[in-house]
MIGU-330521 format. One record per residue: residue number from 0; residue in three letters; y, x, z of N, C-alpha, C, O in turn. Coordinates in steps of 0.2 Angstrom, whole numbers, plus 5000, padded with zeros to 4 digits. Atoms other than C-alpha are relative to their C-alpha. Layout:
N
+-----+------+------+------+------+------+------+------+------+------+------+------+------+------+
|  nr | rest |   ny |   nx |   nz |  cay |  cax |  caz |   cy |   cx |   cz |   oy |   ox |   oz |
+-----+------+------+------+------+------+------+------+------+------+------+------+------+------+
| NUM |  ALA |    Y |    X |    Z |    Y |    X |    Z |    Y |    X |    Z |    Y |    X |    Z |
...
+-----+------+------+------+------+------+------+------+------+------+------+------+------+------+
***
This chain:
149
+-----+------+------+------+------+------+------+------+------+------+------+------+------+------+
|  nr | rest |   ny |   nx |   nz |  cay |  cax |  caz |   cy |   cx |   cz |   oy |   ox |   oz |
+-----+------+------+------+------+------+------+------+------+------+------+------+------+------+
|   0 |  MET | 5004 | 5007 | 4999 | 5055 | 5097 | 5034 | 4992 | 5002 | 5000 | 4990 | 5006 | 4996 |
|   1 |  ILE | 5006 | 4998 | 4999 | 5038 | 5097 | 5041 | 4996 | 4997 | 4997 | 4993 | 4992 | 5000 |
|   2 |  LYS | 5005 | 5004 | 5005 | 5026 | 5091 | 5028 | 4993 | 5002 | 5002 | 4989 | 5007 | 5002 |
|   3 |  ILE | 5007 | 5000 | 5000 | 5008 | 5083 | 5030 | 4995 | 4998 | 4996 | 4999 | 4994 | 4994 |
|   4 |  LEU | 5004 | 5004 | 5003 | 4995 | 5077 | 5020 | 4996 | 4995 | 5004 | 4993 | 4996 | 5009 |
|   5 |  ILE | 5003 | 5004 | 4995 | 4988 | 5063 | 5025 | 4992 | 4998 | 4996 | 4992 | 4997 | 4990 |
|   6 |  VAL | 5006 | 5000 | 5007 | 4969 | 5060 | 5015 | 4994 | 4995 | 5004 | 4990 | 4996 | 5008 |
|   7 |  HIS | 5008 | 5007 | 4999 | 4957 | 5042 | 5016 | 4994 | 5001 | 4995 | 4995 | 5000 | 4988 |
|   8 |  GLY | 5007 | 4998 | 5001 | 4941 | 5046 | 5012 | 4996 | 4992 | 4997 | 5000 | 4987 | 4999 |
|   9 |  PRO | 5002 | 5003 | 5003 | 4930 | 5034 | 5004 | 4996 | 4992 | 5002 | 4992 | 4991 | 5007 |
|  10 |  ASN | 5000 | 5005 | 4997 | 4929 | 5016 | 5005 | 5005 | 4996 | 5005 | 5006 | 4990 | 5008 |
|  11 |  LEU | 4993 | 5003 | 4993 | 4945 | 5015 | 5015 | 5006 | 4997 | 4997 | 5011 | 4995 | 5001 |
|  12 |  ASN | 4996 | 5004 | 5007 | 4954 | 5007 | 4999 | 4998 | 4992 | 5001 | 5001 | 4987 | 4998 |
|  13 |  LEU | 5002 | 5008 | 5000 | 4942 | 4991 | 5006 | 5002 | 4995 | 5005 | 5001 | 4989 | 5006 |
|  14 |  LEU | 4998 | 5004 | 4992 | 4952 | 4989 | 5024 | 5002 | 4995 | 4999 | 5005 | 4994 | 4993 |
|  15 |  GLY | 4999 | 5005 | 5002 | 4954 | 4972 | 5026 | 4995 | 4995 | 4998 | 4996 | 4989 | 5000 |
|  16 |  GLU | 5005 | 5003 | 5004 | 4941 | 4966 | 5019 | 4991 | 5002 | 5003 | 4986 | 4998 | 5002 |
|  17 |  ARG | 5008 | 4995 | 5004 | 4925 | 4978 | 5021 | 4997 | 5000 | 5009 | 5002 | 4997 | 5011 |
|  18 |  GLU | 5003 | 5002 | 4993 | 4916 | 4976 | 5042 | 5006 | 4999 | 5002 | 5007 | 5004 | 5006 |
|  19 |  THR | 4995 | 5004 | 4993 | 4931 | 4967 | 5051 | 4999 | 5001 | 5006 | 5003 | 5000 | 5010 |
|  20 |  GLU | 5001 | 5001 | 4994 | 4921 | 4969 | 5065 | 5000 | 5010 | 5005 | 5000 | 5012 | 5011 |
|  21 |  TRP | 4997 | 4990 | 5000 | 4924 | 4991 | 5064 | 5006 | 4999 | 5003 | 5008 | 4999 | 5008 |
|  22 |  TYR | 4997 | 4998 | 5002 | 4937 | 4991 | 5056 | 5007 | 4995 | 4999 | 5010 | 4997 | 4994 |
|  23 |  GLY | 4995 | 5009 | 4996 | 4951 | 4973 | 5062 | 4999 | 4999 | 4992 | 4994 | 5001 | 4989 |
|  24 |  THR | 4999 | 5006 | 5006 | 4958 | 4963 | 5045 | 5007 | 5009 | 4997 | 5008 | 5010 | 4991 |
|  25 |  VAL | 4996 | 4995 | 5006 | 4972 | 4981 | 5042 | 4998 | 4999 | 4995 | 4993 | 4996 | 4994 |
|  26 |  THR | 5001 | 4998 | 5007 | 4973 | 4985 | 5026 | 5005 | 5008 | 4999 | 5010 | 5009 | 5003 |
|  27 |  LEU | 4999 | 4996 | 5002 | 4976 | 5001 | 5018 | 5008 | 5002 | 5000 | 5011 | 5007 | 5002 |
|  28 |  ASP | 4990 | 4999 | 5000 | 4994 | 4998 | 5014 | 5003 | 5000 | 5003 | 5009 | 5002 | 5003 |
|  29 |  LYS | 4996 | 5001 | 4992 | 4998 | 4991 | 5030 | 4999 | 5008 | 5005 | 5004 | 5008 | 5009 |
|  30 |  ILE | 4999 | 4996 | 4997 | 4994 | 5009 | 5038 | 5005 | 5003 | 4996 | 5011 | 5005 | 4998 |
|  31 |  ASN | 4997 | 4996 | 5006 | 5000 | 5018 | 5022 | 5008 | 4998 | 5004 | 5010 | 5002 | 5008 |
|  32 |  GLU | 4992 | 5000 | 4999 | 5020 | 5010 | 5027 | 4998 | 4999 | 5008 | 5003 | 4997 | 5011 |
|  33 |  LEU | 4998 | 4996 | 4990 | 5015 | 5014 | 5049 | 4999 | 5005 | 4998 | 4995 | 5007 | 5003 |
|  34 |  ILE | 4998 | 4991 | 5001 | 5015 | 5033 | 5043 | 5004 | 4998 | 4997 | 5008 | 4999 | 5002 |
|  35 |  ILE | 4993 | 4999 | 5003 | 5029 | 5031 | 5033 | 5004 | 5002 | 5004 | 5007 | 5007 | 5005 |
|  36 |  LYS | 4994 | 5003 | 4995 | 5038 | 5023 | 5044 | 5000 | 5005 | 5008 | 5005 | 5005 | 5011 |
|  37 |  LYS | 4999 | 5000 | 4993 | 5034 | 5033 | 5061 | 5003 | 5008 | 4996 | 5007 | 5012 | 4999 |
|  38 |  ALA | 4997 | 4994 | 5003 | 5036 | 5049 | 5047 | 5007 | 4999 | 4998 | 5008 | 5004 | 4995 |
|  39 |  GLU | 4993 | 5001 | 5004 | 5055 | 5044 | 5041 | 5003 | 5000 | 5011 | 5006 | 5003 | 5014 |
|  40 |  GLU | 4998 | 4999 | 4995 | 5057 | 5041 | 5058 | 5000 | 5006 | 5009 | 5003 | 5006 | 5015 |
|  41 |  VAL | 5003 | 4991 | 4997 | 5051 | 5059 | 5066 | 5003 | 5005 | 4996 | 5004 | 5011 | 4998 |
|  42 |  GLY | 4998 | 4994 | 5002 | 5060 | 5068 | 5053 | 4994 | 5004 | 4996 | 4996 | 5010 | 4994 |
|  43 |  CYS | 5003 | 4999 | 5005 | 5045 | 5071 | 5042 | 4999 | 4998 | 4994 | 5000 | 4993 | 4992 |
|  44 |  GLN | 5003 | 5002 | 5006 | 5037 | 5072 | 5024 | 4992 | 5000 | 5000 | 4989 | 5005 | 5001 |
|  45 |  VAL | 5005 | 5001 | 5001 | 5021 | 5064 | 5022 | 4996 | 5000 | 4991 | 4999 | 4998 | 4986 |
|  46 |  GLN | 5002 | 5000 | 5007 | 5010 | 5065 | 5007 | 4994 | 4994 | 5002 | 4992 | 4995 | 5008 |
|  47 |  ILE | 5003 | 5005 | 5000 | 4999 | 5049 | 5007 | 4992 | 5001 | 4992 | 4993 | 5001 | 4986 |
|  48 |  LYS | 5005 | 4999 | 5005 | 4980 | 5052 | 4996 | 4995 | 4994 | 5002 | 4996 | 4991 | 5007 |
|  49 |  GLN | 5003 | 5005 | 5000 | 4965 | 5039 | 4995 | 4992 | 5004 | 4993 | 4993 | 5007 | 4987 |
|  50 |  THR | 5005 | 5000 | 5003 | 4948 | 5043 | 4987 | 4993 | 4999 | 5004 | 4991 | 4999 | 5010 |
|  51 |  ASN | 5009 | 5002 | 5000 | 4930 | 5039 | 4984 | 4995 | 5005 | 5000 | 4989 | 5004 | 5001 |
|  52 |  HIS | 5001 | 4993 | 5004 | 4926 | 5055 | 4978 | 5000 | 5007 | 5004 | 5005 | 5009 | 5002 |
|  53 |  GLU | 5001 | 4998 | 4999 | 4922 | 5069 | 4988 | 4999 | 5008 | 4997 | 4996 | 5013 | 5000 |
|  54 |  GLY | 4995 | 4995 | 5000 | 4929 | 5082 | 4978 | 5007 | 5000 | 4996 | 5010 | 5004 | 4993 |
|  55 |  LYS | 4994 | 5003 | 5001 | 4942 | 5072 | 4974 | 5006 | 5005 | 5006 | 5011 | 5009 | 5005 |
|  56 |  ILE | 4997 | 4998 | 4991 | 4947 | 5076 | 4994 | 5000 | 5006 | 5001 | 5005 | 5008 | 5004 |
|  57 |  ILE | 5000 | 4994 | 5000 | 4941 | 5094 | 4991 | 5009 | 5004 | 4997 | 5012 | 5009 | 4998 |
|  58 |  ASP | 4994 | 4994 | 5006 | 4956 | 5099 | 4978 | 5006 | 4997 | 5002 | 5011 | 5000 | 5001 |
|  59 |  PHE | 4994 | 5001 | 4999 | 4968 | 5088 | 4986 | 4998 | 5005 | 5009 | 4999 | 5011 | 5008 |
|  60 |  ILE | 5003 | 4992 | 4994 | 4962 | 5100 | 5005 | 5005 | 5007 | 4994 | 5010 | 5010 | 4995 |
|  61 |  GLN | 5001 | 4992 | 5004 | 4963 | 5115 | 4993 | 5010 | 4999 | 4997 | 5015 | 5003 | 4999 |
|  62 |  GLU | 4994 | 5001 | 5005 | 4979 | 5109 | 4983 | 5007 | 4999 | 5008 | 5013 | 4999 | 5007 |
|  63 |  ALA | 4992 | 5000 | 4996 | 4991 | 5107 | 5002 | 5000 | 5006 | 5003 | 5005 | 5007 | 5007 |
|  64 |  ARG | 4997 | 4992 | 4997 | 4989 | 5127 | 5007 | 5005 | 5000 | 4998 | 5010 | 5003 | 5001 |
|  65 |  GLY | 4993 | 4998 | 5001 | 5003 | 5126 | 4995 | 5005 | 4997 | 5002 | 5010 | 5001 | 5003 |
|  66 |  TRP | 4993 | 5001 | 4995 | 5016 | 5116 | 5003 | 4999 | 4997 | 5006 | 5004 | 4994 | 5009 |
|  67 |  ALA | 4998 | 5005 | 4996 | 5009 | 5106 | 5017 | 4998 | 5007 | 5005 | 4996 | 5013 | 5004 |
|  68 |  GLN | 5001 | 4996 | 4998 | 5010 | 5113 | 5035 | 4993 | 4999 | 5006 | 4990 | 5003 | 5009 |
|  69 |  GLY | 5004 | 5000 | 4998 | 4997 | 5103 | 5042 | 4995 | 4991 | 5000 | 4997 | 4986 | 5000 |
|  70 |  ILE | 5000 | 5008 | 5002 | 4984 | 5087 | 5039 | 4994 | 4997 | 5005 | 4990 | 5000 | 5009 |
|  71 |  ILE | 5005 | 5003 | 4997 | 4976 | 5073 | 5044 | 4995 | 4995 | 4998 | 4996 | 4990 | 4995 |
|  72 |  ILE | 5007 | 5004 | 5008 | 4960 | 5066 | 5036 | 4996 | 4993 | 5005 | 4997 | 4992 | 5011 |
|  73 |  ASN | 5004 | 5004 | 4999 | 4948 | 5052 | 5038 | 4995 | 5001 | 4996 | 4998 | 4999 | 4990 |
|  74 |  PRO | 5006 | 5000 | 5004 | 4933 | 5056 | 5029 | 4998 | 4996 | 4998 | 4996 | 4998 | 4992 |
|  75 |  GLY | 5005 | 5005 | 5000 | 4924 | 5041 | 5029 | 4990 | 5004 | 5002 | 4988 | 5008 | 5005 |
|  76 |  GLY | 5006 | 4997 | 5001 | 4906 | 5044 | 5027 | 4999 | 5009 | 4998 | 4994 | 5013 | 5000 |
|  77 |  TYR | 5003 | 4992 | 5002 | 4906 | 5061 | 5021 | 5000 | 5003 | 5007 | 4996 | 5008 | 5008 |
|  78 |  THR | 4999 | 4998 | 4992 | 4912 | 5065 | 5041 | 4993 | 5001 | 5003 | 4991 | 5001 | 5009 |
|  79 |  HIS | 5005 | 5000 | 4996 | 4894 | 5066 | 5042 | 4993 | 5002 | 4994 | 4987 | 5001 | 4995 |
|  80 |  THR | 5004 | 4999 | 5005 | 4887 | 5072 | 5027 | 5004 | 5006 | 4997 | 5000 | 5010 | 4995 |
|  81 |  SER | 4996 | 4995 | 5004 | 4901 | 5086 | 5020 | 4998 | 5006 | 5001 | 5000 | 5007 | 5007 |
|  82 |  VAL | 4998 | 4994 | 4998 | 4898 | 5103 | 5021 | 5008 | 5005 | 4997 | 5011 | 5009 | 5000 |
|  83 |  ALA | 4996 | 4998 | 5003 | 4909 | 5106 | 5007 | 5007 | 4995 | 5002 | 5013 | 4998 | 5000 |
|  84 |  ILE | 4994 | 5001 | 4997 | 4923 | 5096 | 5014 | 5003 | 5003 | 5006 | 5009 | 5005 | 5006 |
|  85 |  ARG | 5001 | 4997 | 4995 | 4920 | 5105 | 5030 | 5002 | 5007 | 4995 | 5008 | 5005 | 4993 |
|  86 |  ASP | 4998 | 4995 | 5003 | 4923 | 5122 | 5021 | 5005 | 5002 | 4996 | 5007 | 5008 | 4994 |
|  87 |  ALA | 4991 | 5002 | 5002 | 4939 | 5116 | 5013 | 5004 | 4999 | 5001 | 5009 | 5001 | 4998 |
|  88 |  ILE | 4993 | 4997 | 4995 | 4947 | 5115 | 5028 | 5001 | 5006 | 5005 | 5006 | 5007 | 5008 |
|  89 |  SER | 5000 | 4995 | 4997 | 4940 | 5129 | 5033 | 5006 | 5004 | 5000 | 5011 | 5006 | 5004 |
|  90 |  ALA | 4995 | 4998 | 5003 | 4949 | 5138 | 5021 | 5006 | 5000 | 4999 | 5009 | 5006 | 4998 |
|  91 |  THR | 4993 | 5001 | 5000 | 4964 | 5132 | 5020 | 5003 | 5002 | 5006 | 5009 | 5004 | 5006 |
|  92 |  ARG | 4995 | 4993 | 4994 | 4969 | 5140 | 5039 | 5006 | 4995 | 5004 | 5009 | 4996 | 5009 |
|  93 |  LEU | 4995 | 5005 | 4996 | 4979 | 5122 | 5042 | 4996 | 4997 | 5006 | 4990 | 4995 | 5008 |
|  94 |  PRO | 5003 | 5005 | 4995 | 4978 | 5114 | 5056 | 4998 | 4991 | 4997 | 5001 | 4988 | 4993 |
|  95 |  VAL | 5003 | 5007 | 5001 | 4968 | 5097 | 5055 | 5000 | 4996 | 5003 | 5000 | 4997 | 5009 |
|  96 |  ILE | 5003 | 5003 | 4993 | 4964 | 5083 | 5064 | 4997 | 4992 | 4997 | 5000 | 4987 | 4994 |
|  97 |  GLU | 5004 | 5007 | 5004 | 4951 | 5069 | 5059 | 5000 | 4993 | 5004 | 4999 | 4992 | 5010 |
|  98 |  VAL | 4995 | 5007 | 4996 | 4957 | 5051 | 5062 | 4990 | 4997 | 4998 | 4985 | 4999 | 4994 |
|  99 |  HIS | 5003 | 5007 | 5002 | 4944 | 5037 | 5063 | 5002 | 4995 | 5003 | 5004 | 4995 | 5009 |
| 100 |  LEU | 4996 | 5004 | 4996 | 4948 | 5020 | 5066 | 4996 | 4998 | 5007 | 4998 | 4997 | 5012 |
| 101 |  SER | 5008 | 5004 | 4994 | 4930 | 5012 | 5075 | 4999 | 5009 | 5001 | 5000 | 5014 | 4998 |
| 102 |  ASN | 5001 | 4995 | 4996 | 4923 | 5025 | 5088 | 4994 | 5002 | 4998 | 4990 | 4999 | 5001 |
| 103 |  ILE | 5005 | 4999 | 5003 | 4911 | 5034 | 5077 | 4994 | 4999 | 5006 | 4988 | 4996 | 5004 |
| 104 |  TYR | 5007 | 5000 | 4996 | 4901 | 5036 | 5094 | 4998 | 4994 | 5003 | 4993 | 4995 | 5007 |
| 105 |  GLN | 5003 | 5007 | 4998 | 4898 | 5018 | 5097 | 4998 | 4996 | 4996 | 4998 | 4990 | 4997 |
| 106 |  ARG | 5004 | 5001 | 5009 | 4888 | 5016 | 5078 | 4995 | 5001 | 5002 | 4993 | 5001 | 5008 |
| 107 |  GLU | 5004 | 4997 | 5002 | 4875 | 5021 | 5072 | 5000 | 5007 | 5000 | 5004 | 5011 | 4997 |
| 108 |  ASN | 5005 | 4991 | 4998 | 4865 | 5037 | 5078 | 5003 | 5005 | 4995 | 5006 | 5009 | 4997 |
| 109 |  PHE | 4997 | 4997 | 5003 | 4870 | 5045 | 5063 | 5006 | 5001 | 4998 | 5008 | 5004 | 4993 |
| 110 |  ARG | 4991 | 4998 | 5002 | 4888 | 5045 | 5064 | 5003 | 5000 | 5007 | 5008 | 4997 | 5009 |
| 111 |  HIS | 4995 | 4998 | 4993 | 4890 | 5051 | 5081 | 4998 | 5009 | 5000 | 4997 | 5012 | 5005 |
| 112 |  ARG | 5002 | 4992 | 5001 | 4887 | 5071 | 5073 | 5007 | 4999 | 4994 | 5007 | 4996 | 4989 |
| 113 |  SER | 4999 | 4999 | 5006 | 4901 | 5075 | 5064 | 5002 | 5008 | 4999 | 5005 | 5011 | 5004 |
| 114 |  LEU | 4998 | 4995 | 5006 | 4904 | 5089 | 5051 | 5005 | 5003 | 5003 | 5007 | 5009 | 5005 |
| 115 |  ILE | 4993 | 4996 | 4999 | 4920 | 5090 | 5051 | 5006 | 5002 | 5005 | 5011 | 5005 | 5004 |
| 116 |  ALA | 4996 | 4997 | 4995 | 4927 | 5091 | 5067 | 4999 | 5007 | 5003 | 5004 | 5008 | 5007 |
| 117 |  PRO | 4999 | 4996 | 4997 | 4924 | 5106 | 5073 | 5004 | 5006 | 4997 | 5005 | 5012 | 5000 |
| 118 |  VAL | 4996 | 4994 | 5004 | 4935 | 5116 | 5059 | 5007 | 4996 | 5003 | 5012 | 5000 | 5002 |
| 119 |  CYS | 4993 | 5003 | 4998 | 4949 | 5104 | 5067 | 5001 | 5002 | 5005 | 4998 | 5006 | 5008 |
| 120 |  VAL | 4999 | 4998 | 4995 | 4960 | 5105 | 5079 | 4998 | 4993 | 5005 | 4998 | 4995 | 5011 |
| 121 |  GLY | 5002 | 5004 | 4997 | 4956 | 5088 | 5085 | 4997 | 4995 | 4997 | 4994 | 4996 | 4992 |
| 122 |  GLN | 5004 | 5007 | 5002 | 4948 | 5070 | 5082 | 5003 | 4995 | 5006 | 5004 | 4996 | 5012 |
| 123 |  ILE | 4999 | 5006 | 4998 | 4954 | 5055 | 5084 | 4997 | 4993 | 4998 | 4997 | 4991 | 4992 |
| 124 |  SER | 5008 | 5008 | 5001 | 4940 | 5037 | 5086 | 5003 | 4996 | 5003 | 5005 | 4997 | 5008 |
| 125 |  GLY | 5002 | 5007 | 4995 | 4942 | 5022 | 5091 | 5006 | 4996 | 5001 | 5006 | 4991 | 5004 |
| 126 |  LEU | 4994 | 5004 | 4997 | 4959 | 5017 | 5091 | 5004 | 4993 | 4993 | 5008 | 4989 | 4994 |
| 127 |  GLY | 4997 | 5005 | 5004 | 4961 | 5008 | 5076 | 5008 | 5004 | 4993 | 5009 | 5010 | 4991 |
| 128 |  GLU | 4993 | 4995 | 5002 | 4979 | 5012 | 5065 | 5001 | 5003 | 5004 | 5001 | 5009 | 5003 |
| 129 |  GLN | 4994 | 4995 | 4998 | 4988 | 5018 | 5078 | 4998 | 5007 | 4999 | 5002 | 5012 | 4999 |
| 130 |  GLY | 5001 | 4991 | 4999 | 4976 | 5034 | 5078 | 5004 | 5003 | 4994 | 5006 | 5008 | 4996 |
| 131 |  TYR | 4996 | 4997 | 5006 | 4985 | 5038 | 5062 | 5007 | 5002 | 5004 | 5009 | 5007 | 5002 |
| 132 |  ILE | 4994 | 4998 | 4999 | 5001 | 5037 | 5071 | 4998 | 5007 | 5008 | 4999 | 5013 | 5007 |
| 133 |  LEU | 5003 | 4995 | 4997 | 4995 | 5048 | 5086 | 4998 | 5008 | 4996 | 5000 | 5014 | 4998 |
| 134 |  ALA | 5001 | 4996 | 5003 | 4989 | 5059 | 5075 | 5005 | 5004 | 4997 | 5004 | 5010 | 4998 |
| 135 |  LEU | 4997 | 4997 | 5002 | 5004 | 5062 | 5067 | 5005 | 5002 | 5005 | 5009 | 5007 | 5005 |
| 136 |  GLU | 4993 | 4995 | 4993 | 5015 | 5064 | 5083 | 4998 | 5007 | 5003 | 5002 | 5012 | 5004 |
| 137 |  ALA | 5003 | 4994 | 4998 | 5000 | 5077 | 5088 | 5003 | 5005 | 4994 | 5007 | 5009 | 4995 |
| 138 |  MET | 5001 | 4996 | 5003 | 5000 | 5086 | 5074 | 5011 | 5002 | 4998 | 5012 | 5008 | 4996 |
| 139 |  ILE | 4993 | 4997 | 4999 | 5022 | 5087 | 5073 | 4998 | 5003 | 5005 | 5001 | 5008 | 5004 |
| 140 |  ASN | 4998 | 4996 | 4994 | 5019 | 5095 | 5092 | 4995 | 5006 | 4998 | 4996 | 5012 | 4999 |
| 141 |  ILE | 5003 | 4993 | 5001 | 5006 | 5106 | 5086 | 5002 | 5006 | 4993 | 5000 | 5012 | 4991 |
| 142 |  LEU | 4997 | 4994 | 5003 | 5017 | 5112 | 5073 | 5005 | 5003 | 5001 | 5007 | 5009 | 4999 |
| 143 |  LYS | 4997 | 4995 | 4998 | 5031 | 5116 | 5081 | 4999 | 5004 | 5004 | 5004 | 5009 | 5005 |
| 144 |  LYS | 4998 | 4991 | 4998 | 5024 | 5128 | 5092 | 4993 | 5005 | 4998 | 4988 | 5007 | 5002 |
| 145 |  GLY | 5001 | 4995 | 5005 | 5017 | 5138 | 5079 | 4993 | 4998 | 4997 | 4989 | 5003 | 4995 |
| 146 |  GLY | 5008 | 5000 | 5003 | 5000 | 5127 | 5072 | 4992 | 5000 | 5008 | 4986 | 5000 | 5006 |
| 147 |  ASN | 5004 | 4998 | 4995 | 4990 | 5130 | 5090 | 5000 | 4993 | 5003 | 5006 | 4990 | 5003 |
| 148 |  PRO | 5001 | 5009 | 4992 | 4986 | 5113 | 5102 | 5003 | 5002 | 5005 | 5003 | 4999 | 5010 |
+-----+------+------+------+------+------+------+------+------+------+------+------+------+------+
***
């Protein structure tokens, strides 16, 4: 069975109440329900984690090396600042898809640069919660092809 780690980064626990003009009103619990439902439909196992702490994200990524075949990550604000998360992703040698609810390229200039994207097989940005479902489908297809898009 395909196993995928889903990592939600900082402030995503506040979805539904935080900057709804960018992130909408859907909660993180609802997004997780959608992910779990899709995973069950396609016969894969997901482990979902959220933290506001950079080091914990790195721990999640490193721990995934022992059991997951791929990672889907929304690094939140760390997208634009964390060389450490980038290095952890690179070190795992697992395929990773970066997801953002909002279109980071329509936002402030500092959000236009992702330090994470260059070490990922792809990025989905601006499609709201649907981005996670598309990332899950894409990751399954990538893994069935041997880990390459």
